[in-house]
C-alpha angles and dihedrals in degrees: 000000000000096000094094098055091042090053090048092051091046090050091048091051091048091049092049090049091052091047092049090049091051091048091048092049089048092051092048091046091048091048090050092049091047093055102028120109113273129219120308118256113265090226131013128344098308144021125230118214126178116215108196123226111266095022115149126229094264092051091049091049091049092050091052092049093048089050091053093241094121129029094223133019087211091060090051092048091052093045093050093047098043092046091051092239099112095101097041101059115127131214124238144085115311132191110208117195117237112274093011113172124240089249091056093045093050092046092049094052093043092052092046092237092170130169114270122206128194133225116197123202107190121221113268098023115139119244090250091054090049091049090050090055091053094045092052094051112106089199095068131067136204126029138269136194121249106266123228116283112275095015097114132076108226108229143116110279126197114229137172128222111278096025112148116251091222091054091050090051090051089055090052095048092043091052091052093047092051094047093045092050091052094048094043091053090056098039123137115262123255098025113167095246132066109207139048089241091059089050089054090050092053091044090054089057092048089050092056095044099062138018092200113096090203091060099049095086090051093049090046090051091053093053093044090051089050093049091050091053094044091244120148113257093229091201114169094204091065090055090050090051091052091050102041108010090251099310113133112265095210089221142052123282117273121234088239089058093049091052098040114110117240141127093265096050101108090177091067102026121060120221130023126331116252096260140011116279095219142339111295122212131231096275094052094046090050091047096057093045096046106026123171119254106255138142094221115135102169142043137176136178114281098206096250101079096277138074138253118223131213139189097205134045090236091058089046092053089054090051092048091051090052091050092050090051090052090051092050092050091050093051091048091051094054113103115249115259110240115235115263119256115264117260116262 
């Protein structure tokens, strides 16, 4: 009389066991799929995919499948939902390693581990040259006007794909303003200029005069000593700026250019030129606001990439004569250029 219920209970137990086995197999299979290697990159060691701001989960999954990062958008959808990451996925450009697992892909997008690019503005570049670098970048978007000369801090800036050029310029000008304010507050007393803008102008000349960071304080000291005495700066880079706007001439200055009147001719005009001639870096800004105490008034190239400094014009003439001798020896050591073949 109890055989029926016992059989029913036994069948129920068997069915539950089977169901549990199926669930367990499903869980194990899902775990394996979640952590198993994904598809190989179609080209190279990684695949870049851009997930736009505001994209929904389905759009993200579709972009990953089209990029070949996941085998199935459905698998990604399930993985994101079951892991609780569906609402925390972040937009941006991602670089997924070849054969990345679903777990790694989900974690990367949830953490916002996006690709970072870099824009470098070298010390001494003019604002127009800096703006050209930004305009040519295919990472950035939008447009921005050329900022005033000397308004940027030359550095390497981290950017992400789609950043606005105007916003990047604001970061560069903001960085310069903050640094200049810090250095100006700690400047040496009795400097021969009255405003931060004048300090930037002098620093831009120092920047162009030497590529050696160790020499910038010495060069700054020479120009500050000249300003204090009312002597003209006689800085060739200011002449170049007046001739070409800061673009390299590819030749030496002509005597006609040195003697031509103009606001940037510091041979003829005492004091500072009306604007900076480029964007000075940290070392040059620091040098003009905290220069060493010297009596040097002159400097000339020493033939080894640096300069030699002098207090008197007589010493300077000796140094100039040495430099000219170095130039003559270099020219004499150059191999002769064979004549070109006659035209046929």
